[in-house]
N, CA, C, O and the ligand as a Tripos MOL2 file, in Angstrom:
@<TRIPOS>MOLECULE
protein
  265   263    67     0     0
PROTEIN
NO_CHARGES

@<TRIPOS>ATOM
      1 N          18.3510   -5.8000  -11.7730 N.3       1 MET1
      2 CA         17.4820   -4.7170  -11.2930 C.3       1 MET1
      3 C          18.0060   -3.3800  -11.7730 C.2       1 MET1
      4 O          19.1090   -2.9780  -11.4040 O.2       1 MET1
      5 N          17.2550   -2.7090  -12.5640 N.am      2 ALA2
      6 CA         17.6410   -1.3930  -13.0420 C.3       2 ALA2
      7 C          16.9430   -0.3220  -12.2320 C.2       2 ALA2
      8 O          15.7490   -0.4090  -11.9440 O.2       2 ALA2
      9 N          17.6900    0.6580  -11.8840 N.am      3 THR3
     10 CA         17.0660    1.7990  -11.2150 C.3       3 THR3
     11 C          17.2240    3.0210  -12.1000 C.2       3 THR3
     12 O          18.2010    3.1650  -12.8350 O.2       3 THR3
     13 N          16.2540    3.8760  -12.0080 N.am      4 THR4
     14 CA         16.3070    5.0980  -12.7930 C.3       4 THR4
     15 C          16.1940    6.2930  -11.8690 C.2       4 THR4
     16 O          15.7360    6.1760  -10.7320 O.2       4 THR4
     17 N          16.6120    7.4320  -12.3660 N.am      5 ASP5
     18 CA         16.6290    8.6270  -11.5320 C.3       5 ASP5
     19 C          15.2340    9.0880  -11.1430 C.2       5 ASP5
     20 O          15.0430    9.6960  -10.0900 O.2       5 ASP5
     21 N          14.2690    8.7980  -11.9900 N.am      6 ASP6
     22 CA         12.9380    9.3160  -11.7030 C.3       6 ASP6
     23 C          12.0700    8.3110  -10.9500 C.2       6 ASP6
     24 O          10.8590    8.4900  -10.8270 O.2       6 ASP6
     25 N          12.6900    7.2830  -10.4640 N.am      7 SER7
     26 CA         11.8860    6.3150   -9.7380 C.3       7 SER7
     27 C          11.4930    6.8540   -8.3770 C.2       7 SER7
     28 O          12.3160    7.4160   -7.6540 O.2       7 SER7
     29 N          10.2480    6.6810   -8.0430 N.am      8 VAL8
     30 CA          9.8130    7.0040   -6.6970 C.3       8 VAL8
     31 C          10.0980    5.7850   -5.8390 C.2       8 VAL8
     32 O          10.8030    4.8640   -6.2510 O.2       8 VAL8
     33 N           9.5520    5.7970   -4.6750 N.am      9 ASN9
     34 CA          9.6920    4.6310   -3.8050 C.3       9 ASN9
     35 C           8.7760    3.5580   -4.3590 C.2       9 ASN9
     36 O           7.7790    3.1840   -3.7410 O.2       9 ASN9
     37 N           9.1250    3.0850   -5.5040 N.am     10 GLY10
     38 CA          8.1370    2.3480   -6.2600 C.3      10 GLY10
     39 C           8.5120    0.9240   -6.5850 C.2      10 GLY10
     40 O           9.6750    0.5190   -6.5840 O.2      10 GLY10
     41 N           7.4820    0.2110   -6.8570 N.am     11 MET11
     42 CA          7.6330   -1.1660   -7.2780 C.3      11 MET11
     43 C           6.6560   -1.3960   -8.4170 C.2      11 MET11
     44 O           5.5840   -0.7950   -8.4740 O.2      11 MET11
     45 N           7.0410   -2.2540   -9.2970 N.am     12 THR12
     46 CA          6.1260   -2.6200  -10.3620 C.3      12 THR12
     47 C           5.2330   -3.7510   -9.8790 C.2      12 THR12
     48 O           5.6860   -4.8410   -9.5300 O.2      12 THR12
     49 N           3.9470   -3.4410   -9.8740 N.am     13 GLU13
     50 CA          2.9740   -4.4330   -9.4280 C.3      13 GLU13
     51 C           1.7700   -4.3890  -10.3450 C.2      13 GLU13
     52 O           1.5850   -3.4570  -11.1270 O.2      13 GLU13
     53 N           0.9720   -5.4050  -10.2270 N.am     14 HIS14
     54 CA         -0.2180   -5.4430  -11.0470 C.3      14 HIS14
     55 C          -1.2910   -4.5300  -10.4730 C.2      14 HIS14
     56 O          -1.5970   -4.5850   -9.2820 O.2      14 HIS14
     57 N          -1.8540   -3.7010  -11.3230 N.am     15 CYS15
     58 CA         -2.9710   -2.8550  -10.9260 C.3      15 CYS15
     59 C          -4.2380   -3.4140  -11.5410 C.2      15 CYS15
     60 O          -4.3190   -3.6160  -12.7520 O.2      15 CYS15
     61 N          -5.2280   -3.6630  -10.6940 N.am     16 GLU16
     62 CA         -6.4610   -4.2400  -11.2190 C.3      16 GLU16
     63 C          -7.2360   -3.2400  -12.0540 C.2      16 GLU16
     64 O          -7.9120   -3.6130  -13.0130 O.2      16 GLU16
     65 N          -7.1390   -1.9800  -11.6920 N.am     17 ASP17
     66 CA         -7.8480   -0.9680  -12.4670 C.3      17 ASP17
     67 C          -7.2490   -0.8110  -13.8560 C.2      17 ASP17
     68 O          -7.9630   -0.7330  -14.8560 O.2      17 ASP17
     69 N          -5.9420   -0.7680  -13.8940 N.am     18 CYS18
     70 CA         -5.2740   -0.6260  -15.1860 C.3      18 CYS18
     71 C          -5.2770   -1.9400  -15.9530 C.2      18 CYS18
     72 O          -5.2690   -1.9550  -17.1840 O.2      18 CYS18
     73 N          -5.2890   -3.0170  -15.2250 N.am     19 GLY19
     74 CA         -5.1540   -4.3120  -15.8720 C.3      19 GLY19
     75 C          -3.7440   -4.5500  -16.3690 C.2      19 GLY19
     76 O          -3.5100   -5.3700  -17.2580 O.2      19 GLY19
     77 N          -2.8170   -3.8280  -15.7890 N.am     20 LEU20
     78 CA         -1.4320   -3.8910  -16.2360 C.3      20 LEU20
     79 C          -0.5100   -3.9550  -15.0360 C.2      20 LEU20
     80 O          -0.9120   -3.7000  -13.9000 O.2      20 LEU20
     81 N           0.7040   -4.2930  -15.3100 N.am     21 ASP21
     82 CA          1.7330   -4.0940  -14.3010 C.3      21 ASP21
     83 C           2.2050   -2.6460  -14.4060 C.2      21 ASP21
     84 O           2.7010   -2.2170  -15.4480 O.2      21 ASP21
     85 N           2.0470   -1.9230  -13.3440 N.am     22 THR22
     86 CA          2.3870   -0.5030  -13.3640 C.3      22 THR22
     87 C           3.2630   -0.1700  -12.1620 C.2      22 THR22
     88 O           3.4070   -0.9650  -11.2340 O.2      22 THR22
     89 N           3.8330    1.0080  -12.2050 N.am     23 LEU23
     90 CA          4.6430    1.4560  -11.0860 C.3      23 LEU23
     91 C           3.7440    1.8690   -9.9330 C.2      23 LEU23
     92 O           2.7840    2.6200  -10.1090 O.2      23 LEU23
     93 N           4.0640    1.3780   -8.7830 N.am     24 HIS24
     94 CA          3.3030    1.7190   -7.5830 C.3      24 HIS24
     95 C           4.2240    2.3470   -6.5530 C.2      24 HIS24
     96 O           5.3540    1.9060   -6.3410 O.2      24 HIS24
     97 N           3.7130    3.3760   -5.9310 N.am     25 GLU25
     98 CA          4.4220    3.9430   -4.8030 C.3      25 GLU25
     99 C           3.9650    3.2160   -3.5490 C.2      25 GLU25
    100 O           2.7740    3.1440   -3.2440 O.2      25 GLU25
    101 N           4.9160    2.6930   -2.8500 N.am     26 VAL26
    102 CA          4.5880    1.8170   -1.7310 C.3      26 VAL26
    103 C           4.9260    2.4940   -0.4210 C.2      26 VAL26
    104 O           6.0110    3.0510   -0.2560 O.2      26 VAL26
    105 N           4.0020    2.4410    0.4940 N.am     27 SER27
    106 CA          4.2650    2.9680    1.8320 C.3      27 SER27
    107 C           3.5720    2.0800    2.8470 C.2      27 SER27
    108 O           2.7750    1.2060    2.5060 O.2      27 SER27
    109 N           3.8990    2.3290    4.0880 N.am     28 VAL28
    110 CA          3.3030    1.5410    5.1630 C.3      28 VAL28
    111 C           2.5230    2.4740    6.0710 C.2      28 VAL28
    112 O           3.0250    3.5200    6.4830 O.2      28 VAL28
    113 N           1.3170    2.0960    6.3750 N.am     29 GLN29
    114 CA          0.4950    2.8950    7.2680 C.3      29 GLN29
    115 C           0.0240    2.0360    8.4120 C.2      29 GLN29
    116 O          -0.2460    0.8440    8.2610 O.2      29 GLN29
    117 N          -0.0680    2.6740    9.5620 N.am     30 LEU30
    118 CA         -0.7120    1.9990   10.6790 C.3      30 LEU30
    119 C          -2.1830    2.3640   10.6530 C.2      30 LEU30
    120 O          -2.5480    3.5400   10.6310 O.2      30 LEU30
    121 N          -2.9960    1.3710   10.6550 N.am     31 ARG31
    122 CA         -4.4250    1.6210   10.6000 C.3      31 ARG31
    123 C          -5.0960    1.0540   11.8140 C.2      31 ARG31
    124 O          -4.7230    0.0010   12.3320 O.2      31 ARG31
    125 N          -6.0740    1.7620   12.2450 N.am     32 THR32
    126 CA         -6.8760    1.2810   13.3490 C.3      32 THR32
    127 C          -8.0430    0.4890   12.7920 C.2      32 THR32
    128 O          -8.8350    0.9890   11.9930 O.2      32 THR32
    129 N          -8.1260   -0.7130   13.2150 N.am     33 GLU33
    130 CA         -9.1820   -1.5580   12.6800 C.3      33 GLU33
    131 C         -10.4770   -1.4120   13.4410 C.2      33 GLU33
    132 O         -11.5650   -1.5050   12.8720 O.2      33 GLU33
    133 N         -10.3500   -1.1840   14.7230 N.am     34 SER34
    134 CA        -11.5500   -1.0710   15.5410 C.3      34 SER34
    135 C         -12.1100    0.3280   15.4730 C.2      34 SER34
    136 O         -11.3600    1.3030   15.4070 O.2      34 SER34
    137 N         -13.4140    0.4310   15.4880 N.am     35 LEU35
    138 CA        -14.0400    1.7390   15.5220 C.3      35 LEU35
    139 C         -14.2000    2.2420   16.9440 C.2      35 LEU35
    140 O         -14.5110    3.4110   17.1740 O.2      35 LEU35
    141 N         -13.9880    1.3610   17.8760 N.am     36 LYS36
    142 CA        -14.1280    1.7660   19.2670 C.3      36 LYS36
    143 C         -12.8120    2.3570   19.7690 C.2      36 LYS36
    144 O         -11.7450    1.7550   19.6480 O.2      36 LYS36
    145 N         -12.9270    3.5340   20.3260 N.am     37 GLU37
    146 CA        -11.7150    4.2290   20.7170 C.3      37 GLU37
    147 C         -10.9200    3.4930   21.7870 C.2      37 GLU37
    148 O          -9.6890    3.4920   21.7680 O.2      37 GLU37
    149 N         -11.6070    2.8870   22.6880 N.am     38 GLU38
    150 CA        -10.8750    2.2430   23.7780 C.3      38 GLU38
    151 C         -10.0410    1.0600   23.3070 C.2      38 GLU38
    152 O          -9.0920    0.6440   23.9710 O.2      38 GLU38
    153 N         -10.4040    0.5450   22.1820 N.am     39 ASN39
    154 CA         -9.6460   -0.5850   21.6540 C.3      39 ASN39
    155 C          -8.6260   -0.1740   20.6060 C.2      39 ASN39
    156 O          -7.8410   -0.9950   20.1320 O.2      39 ASN39
    157 N          -8.6440    1.0780   20.2560 N.am     40 ALA40
    158 CA         -7.8650    1.4970   19.0930 C.3      40 ALA40
    159 C          -6.3840    1.1950   19.2490 C.2      40 ALA40
    160 O          -5.7270    0.7470   18.3100 O.2      40 ALA40
    161 N          -5.8760    1.4410   20.4240 N.am     41 GLN41
    162 CA         -4.4340    1.2770   20.5740 C.3      41 GLN41
    163 C          -4.0220   -0.1940   20.5060 C.2      41 GLN41
    164 O          -2.8480   -0.5090   20.3130 O.2      41 GLN41
    165 N          -4.9700   -1.0650   20.6630 N.am     42 PHE42
    166 CA         -4.6330   -2.4850   20.6100 C.3      42 PHE42
    167 C          -4.8380   -3.0900   19.2390 C.2      42 PHE42
    168 O          -4.4820   -4.2410   18.9870 O.2      42 PHE42
    169 N          -5.4040   -2.3160   18.3810 N.am     43 SER43
    170 CA         -5.7950   -2.9170   17.1130 C.3      43 SER43
    171 C          -5.1900   -2.1990   15.9180 C.2      43 SER43
    172 O          -5.7180   -2.2570   14.8070 O.2      43 SER43
    173 N          -4.0930   -1.5320   16.1580 N.am     44 ARG44
    174 CA         -3.4340   -0.9080   15.0190 C.3      44 ARG44
    175 C          -2.6150   -1.9530   14.2870 C.2      44 ARG44
    176 O          -1.8350   -2.7070   14.8690 O.2      44 ARG44
    177 N          -2.8220   -1.9580   13.0350 N.am     45 GLU45
    178 CA         -2.1440   -2.9570   12.2240 C.3      45 GLU45
    179 C          -1.3980   -2.2570   11.1020 C.2      45 GLU45
    180 O          -1.9040   -1.3060   10.5070 O.2      45 GLU45
    181 N          -0.2180   -2.7220   10.8210 N.am     46 PRO46
    182 CA          0.4890   -2.1370    9.6950 C.3      46 PRO46
    183 C          -0.0930   -2.6280    8.3730 C.2      46 PRO46
    184 O          -0.2890   -3.8230    8.1500 O.2      46 PRO46
    185 N          -0.3520   -1.6780    7.5310 N.am     47 TYR47
    186 CA         -0.8280   -2.0000    6.1980 C.3      47 TYR47
    187 C           0.1730   -1.5070    5.1870 C.2      47 TYR47
    188 O           0.7590   -0.4330    5.3220 O.2      47 TYR47
    189 N           0.3440   -2.2950    4.2040 N.am     48 ARG48
    190 CA          1.1880   -1.9050    3.0870 C.3      48 ARG48
    191 C           0.2610   -1.2910    2.0400 C.2      48 ARG48
    192 O          -0.6570   -1.9410    1.5390 O.2      48 ARG48
    193 N           0.5230   -0.0360    1.7250 N.am     49 VAL49
    194 CA         -0.3260    0.6730    0.7850 C.3      49 VAL49
    195 C           0.4540    0.9180   -0.4900 C.2      49 VAL49
    196 O           1.5600    1.4580   -0.4740 O.2      49 VAL49
    197 N          -0.1390    0.5160   -1.5760 N.am     50 ALA50
    198 CA          0.4910    0.7250   -2.8670 C.3      50 ALA50
    199 C          -0.4280    1.5890   -3.7180 C.2      50 ALA50
    200 O          -1.6040    1.2760   -3.9010 O.2      50 ALA50
    201 N           0.1220    2.6720   -4.2310 N.am     51 GLU51
    202 CA         -0.6690    3.5700   -5.0530 C.3      51 GLU51
    203 C          -0.1530    3.5190   -6.4790 C.2      51 GLU51
    204 O           1.0170    3.7750   -6.7610 O.2      51 GLU51
    205 N          -1.0590    3.1840   -7.3480 N.am     52 CYS52
    206 CA         -0.6990    3.0950   -8.7600 C.3      52 CYS52
    207 C          -0.3200    4.4720   -9.2830 C.2      52 CYS52
    208 O          -1.0790    5.4310   -9.1370 O.2      52 CYS52
    209 N           0.8390    4.5640   -9.8830 N.am     53 GLN53
    210 CA          1.2900    5.8560  -10.3920 C.3      53 GLN53
    211 C           0.6980    6.1630  -11.7560 C.2      53 GLN53
    212 O           0.9520    7.2220  -12.3310 O.2      53 GLN53
    213 N          -0.0780    5.2500  -12.2580 N.am     54 ARG54
    214 CA         -0.7080    5.4830  -13.5510 C.3      54 ARG54
    215 C          -2.1270    6.0010  -13.3720 C.2      54 ARG54
    216 O          -2.5190    6.9830  -14.0020 O.2      54 ARG54
    217 N          -2.8990    5.3360  -12.5090 N.am     55 CYS55
    218 CA         -4.3020    5.7290  -12.3500 C.3      55 CYS55
    219 C          -4.6130    6.2350  -10.9540 C.2      55 CYS55
    220 O          -5.6980    6.7710  -10.7250 O.2      55 CYS55
    221 N          -3.7030    6.0810  -10.0280 N.am     56 GLY56
    222 CA         -3.9350    6.5890   -8.6830 C.3      56 GLY56
    223 C          -4.6960    5.6290   -7.7890 C.2      56 GLY56
    224 O          -4.9780    5.9520   -6.6350 O.2      56 GLY56
    225 N          -5.0250    4.4780   -8.2930 N.am     57 ASN57
    226 CA         -5.7390    3.5020   -7.4780 C.3      57 ASN57
    227 C          -4.8660    3.0280   -6.3240 C.2      57 ASN57
    228 O          -3.6810    2.7380   -6.4880 O.2      57 ASN57
    229 N          -5.4780    2.9620   -5.1760 N.am     58 ARG58
    230 CA         -4.7290    2.5220   -4.0040 C.3      58 ARG58
    231 C          -5.2080    1.1560   -3.5660 C.2      58 ARG58
    232 O          -6.4060    0.8810   -3.5030 O.2      58 ARG58
    233 N          -4.2650    0.3310   -3.2740 N.am     59 THR59
    234 CA         -4.6030   -0.9610   -2.6900 C.3      59 THR59
    235 C          -3.8320   -1.0970   -1.3930 C.2      59 THR59
    236 O          -2.6760   -0.6850   -1.2930 O.2      59 THR59
    237 N          -4.4680   -1.6630   -0.4290 N.am     60 SER60
    238 CA         -3.7840   -1.8730    0.8280 C.3      60 SER60
    239 C          -3.8980   -3.3330    1.2250 C.2      60 SER60
    240 O          -4.8510   -4.0400    0.8950 O.2      60 SER60
    241 N          -2.9120   -3.7220    1.9230 N.am     61 GLN61
    242 CA         -2.7950   -5.1250    2.2690 C.3      61 GLN61
    243 C          -2.2530   -5.2150    3.6800 C.2      61 GLN61
    244 O          -1.2400   -4.6010    4.0150 O.2      61 GLN61
    245 N          -2.9280   -5.9710    4.4840 N.am     62 ARG62
    246 CA         -2.4900   -6.1330    5.8530 C.3      62 ARG62
    247 C          -1.1830   -6.9010    5.8900 C.2      62 ARG62
    248 O          -1.0250   -7.9160    5.2110 O.2      62 ARG62
    249 N          -0.2600   -6.4150    6.6780 N.am     63 MET63
    250 CA          1.0550   -7.0570    6.6790 C.3      63 MET63
    251 C           1.1130   -8.2280    7.6480 C.2      63 MET63
    252 O           1.8480   -9.1900    7.4240 O.2      63 MET63
    253 N           0.3540   -8.1480    8.7030 N.am     64 ASN64
    254 CA          0.3230   -9.2550    9.6590 C.3      64 ASN64
    255 C          -0.7210  -10.2580    9.2180 C.2      64 ASN64
    256 O          -1.9080  -10.1260    9.5150 O.2      64 ASN64
    257 N          -0.2700  -11.2190    8.5320 N.am     65 ASN65
    258 CA         -1.2300  -12.2150    8.0740 C.3      65 ASN65
    259 C          -1.1660  -13.4630    8.9040 C.2      65 ASN65
    260 O          -1.4730  -14.5560    8.4270 O.2      65 ASN65
    261 N          -0.7770  -13.3100   10.1150 N.am     66 ALA66
    262 CA         -0.6490  -14.4710   10.9810 C.3      66 ALA66
    263 C          -2.0140  -15.0540   11.3030 C.2      66 ALA66
    264 O          -2.1070  -16.0460   12.0260 O.2      66 ALA66
    265 ZN         -3.6080    1.6180  -12.1230 Zn       67 ZN67
@<TRIPOS>BOND
     1     1     2 1
     2     2     3 1
     3     3     4 2
     4     3     5 am
     5     5     6 1
     6     6     7 1
     7     7     8 2
     8     7     9 am
     9     9    10 1
    10    10    11 1
    11    11    12 2
    12    11    13 am
    13    13    14 1
    14    14    15 1
    15    15    16 2
    16    15    17 am
    17    17    18 1
    18    18    19 1
    19    19    20 2
    20    19    21 am
    21    21    22 1
    22    22    23 1
    23    23    24 2
    24    23    25 am
    25    25    26 1
    26    26    27 1
    27    27    28 2
    28    27    29 am
    29    29    30 1
    30    30    31 1
    31    31    32 2
    32    31    33 am
    33    33    34 1
    34    34    35 1
    35    35    36 2
    36    35    37 am
    37    37    38 1
    38    38    39 1
    39    39    40 2
    40    39    41 am
    41    41    42 1
    42    42    43 1
    43    43    44 2
    44    43    45 am
    45    45    46 1
    46    46    47 1
    47    47    48 2
    48    47    49 am
    49    49    50 1
    50    50    51 1
    51    51    52 2
    52    51    53 am
    53    53    54 1
    54    54    55 1
    55    55    56 2
    56    55    57 am
    57    57    58 1
    58    58    59 1
    59    59    60 2
    60    59    61 am
    61    61    62 1
    62    62    63 1
    63    63    64 2
    64    63    65 am
    65    65    66 1
    66    66    67 1
    67    67    68 2
    68    67    69 am
    69    69    70 1
    70    70    71 1
    71    71    72 2
    72    71    73 am
    73    73    74 1
    74    74    75 1
    75    75    76 2
    76    75    77 am
    77    77    78 1
    78    78    79 1
    79    79    80 2
    80    79    81 am
    81    81    82 1
    82    82    83 1
    83    83    84 2
    84    83    85 am
    85    85    86 1
    86    86    87 1
    87    87    88 2
    88    87    89 am
    89    89    90 1
    90    90    91 1
    91    91    92 2
    92    91    93 am
    93    93    94 1
    94    94    95 1
    95    95    96 2
    96    95    97 am
    97    97    98 1
    98    98    99 1
    99    99   100 2
   100    99   101 am
   101   101   102 1
   102   102   103 1
   103   103   104 2
   104   103   105 am
   105   105   106 1
   106   106   107 1
   107   107   108 2
   108   107   109 am
   109   109   110 1
   110   110   111 1
   111   111   112 2
   112   111   113 am
   113   113   114 1
   114   114   115 1
   115   115   116 2
   116   115   117 am
   117   117   118 1
   118   118   119 1
   119   119   120 2
   120   119   121 am
   121   121   122 1
   122   122   123 1
   123   123   124 2
   124   123   125 am
   125   125   126 1
   126   126   127 1
   127   127   128 2
   128   127   129 am
   129   129   130 1
   130   130   131 1
   131   131   132 2
   132   131   133 am
   133   133   134 1
   134   134   135 1
   135   135   136 2
   136   135   137 am
   137   137   138 1
   138   138   139 1
   139   139   140 2
   140   139   141 am
   141   141   142 1
   142   142   143 1
   143   143   144 2
   144   143   145 am
   145   145   146 1
   146   146   147 1
   147   147   148 2
   148   147   149 am
   149   149   150 1
   150   150   151 1
   151   151   152 2
   152   151   153 am
   153   153   154 1
   154   154   155 1
   155   155   156 2
   156   155   157 am
   157   157   158 1
   158   158   159 1
   159   159   160 2
   160   159   161 am
   161   161   162 1
   162   162   163 1
   163   163   164 2
   164   163   165 am
   165   165   166 1
   166   166   167 1
   167   167   168 2
   168   167   169 am
   169   169   170 1
   170   170   171 1
   171   171   172 2
   172   171   173 am
   173   173   174 1
   174   174   175 1
   175   175   176 2
   176   175   177 am
   177   177   178 1
   178   178   179 1
   179   179   180 2
   180   179   181 am
   181   181   182 1
   182   182   183 1
   183   183   184 2
   184   183   185 am
   185   185   186 1
   186   186   187 1
   187   187   188 2
   188   187   189 am
   189   189   190 1
   190   190   191 1
   191   191   192 2
   192   191   193 am
   193   193   194 1
   194   194   195 1
   195   195   196 2
   196   195   197 am
   197   197   198 1
   198   198   199 1
   199   199   200 2
   200   199   201 am
   201   201   202 1
   202   202   203 1
   203   203   204 2
   204   203   205 am
   205   205   206 1
   206   206   207 1
   207   207   208 2
   208   207   209 am
   209   209   210 1
   210   210   211 1
   211   211   212 2
   212   211   213 am
   213   213   214 1
   214   214   215 1
   215   215   216 2
   216   215   217 am
   217   217   218 1
   218   218   219 1
   219   219   220 2
   220   219   221 am
   221   221   222 1
   222   222   223 1
   223   223   224 2
   224   223   225 am
   225   225   226 1
   226   226   227 1
   227   227   228 2
   228   227   229 am
   229   229   230 1
   230   230   231 1
   231   231   232 2
   232   231   233 am
   233   233   234 1
   234   234   235 1
   235   235   236 2
   236   235   237 am
   237   237   238 1
   238   238   239 1
   239   239   240 2
   240   239   241 am
   241   241   242 1
   242   242   243 1
   243   243   244 2
   244   243   245 am
   245   245   246 1
   246   246   247 1
   247   247   248 2
   248   247   249 am
   249   249   250 1
   250   250   251 1
   251   251   252 2
   252   251   253 am
   253   253   254 1
   254   254   255 1
   255   255   256 2
   256   255   257 am
   257   257   258 1
   258   258   259 1
   259   259   260 2
   260   259   261 am
   261   261   262 1
   262   262   263 1
   263   263   264 2
@<TRIPOS>SUBSTRUCTURE
     1 MET1         2 RESIDUE 1 A MET
     2 ALA2         6 RESIDUE 1 A ALA
     3 THR3        10 RESIDUE 1 A THR
     4 THR4        14 RESIDUE 1 A THR
     5 ASP5        18 RESIDUE 1 A ASP
     6 ASP6        22 RESIDUE 1 A ASP
     7 SER7        26 RESIDUE 1 A SER
     8 VAL8        30 RESIDUE 1 A VAL
     9 ASN9        34 RESIDUE 1 A ASN
    10 GLY10       38 RESIDUE 1 A GLY
    11 MET11       42 RESIDUE 1 A MET
    12 THR12       46 RESIDUE 1 A THR
    13 GLU13       50 RESIDUE 1 A GLU
    14 HIS14       54 RESIDUE 1 A HIS
    15 CYS15       58 RESIDUE 1 A CYS
    16 GLU16       62 RESIDUE 1 A GLU
    17 ASP17       66 RESIDUE 1 A ASP
    18 CYS18       70 RESIDUE 1 A CYS
    19 GLY19       74 RESIDUE 1 A GLY
    20 LEU20       78 RESIDUE 1 A LEU
    21 ASP21       82 RESIDUE 1 A ASP
    22 THR22       86 RESIDUE 1 A THR
    23 LEU23       90 RESIDUE 1 A LEU
    24 HIS24       94 RESIDUE 1 A HIS
    25 GLU25       98 RESIDUE 1 A GLU
    26 VAL26      102 RESIDUE 1 A VAL
    27 SER27      106 RESIDUE 1 A SER
    28 VAL28      110 RESIDUE 1 A VAL
    29 GLN29      114 RESIDUE 1 A GLN
    30 LEU30      118 RESIDUE 1 A LEU
    31 ARG31      122 RESIDUE 1 A ARG
    32 THR32      126 RESIDUE 1 A THR
    33 GLU33      130 RESIDUE 1 A GLU
    34 SER34      134 RESIDUE 1 A SER
    35 LEU35      138 RESIDUE 1 A LEU
    36 LYS36      142 RESIDUE 1 A LYS
    37 GLU37      146 RESIDUE 1 A GLU
    38 GLU38      150 RESIDUE 1 A GLU
    39 ASN39      154 RESIDUE 1 A ASN
    40 ALA40      158 RESIDUE 1 A ALA
    41 GLN41      162 RESIDUE 1 A GLN
    42 PHE42      166 RESIDUE 1 A PHE
    43 SER43      170 RESIDUE 1 A SER
    44 ARG44      174 RESIDUE 1 A ARG
    45 GLU45      178 RESIDUE 1 A GLU
    46 PRO46      182 RESIDUE 1 A PRO
    47 TYR47      186 RESIDUE 1 A TYR
    48 ARG48      190 RESIDUE 1 A ARG
    49 VAL49      194 RESIDUE 1 A VAL
    50 ALA50      198 RESIDUE 1 A ALA
    51 GLU51      202 RESIDUE 1 A GLU
    52 CYS52      206 RESIDUE 1 A CYS
    53 GLN53      210 RESIDUE 1 A GLN
    54 ARG54      214 RESIDUE 1 A ARG
    55 CYS55      218 RESIDUE 1 A CYS
    56 GLY56      222 RESIDUE 1 A GLY
    57 ASN57      226 RESIDUE 1 A ASN
    58 ARG58      230 RESIDUE 1 A ARG
    59 THR59      234 RESIDUE 1 A THR
    60 SER60      238 RESIDUE 1 A SER
    61 GLN61      242 RESIDUE 1 A GLN
    62 ARG62      246 RESIDUE 1 A ARG
    63 MET63      250 RESIDUE 1 A MET
    64 ASN64      254 RESIDUE 1 A ASN
    65 ASN65      258 RESIDUE 1 A ASN
    66 ALA66      262 RESIDUE 1 A ALA
    67 ZN67       265 GROUP 0 **** ****
């Protein structure tokens, strides 16, 4: 594993828009799945968000795949 000074919090992943493996900045967001406010606090799910550093395309993936 090589690290470089200019690396962001990134991982090389496949970007469908680019059609390439590109550097992605990865973060985790809590998202509310329900549109109903009363349920919101029960339905927050962590999503892993990866943003392509080449084209800016964002992909998110639910982390709880149980
Ligand atoms: Zn891309």
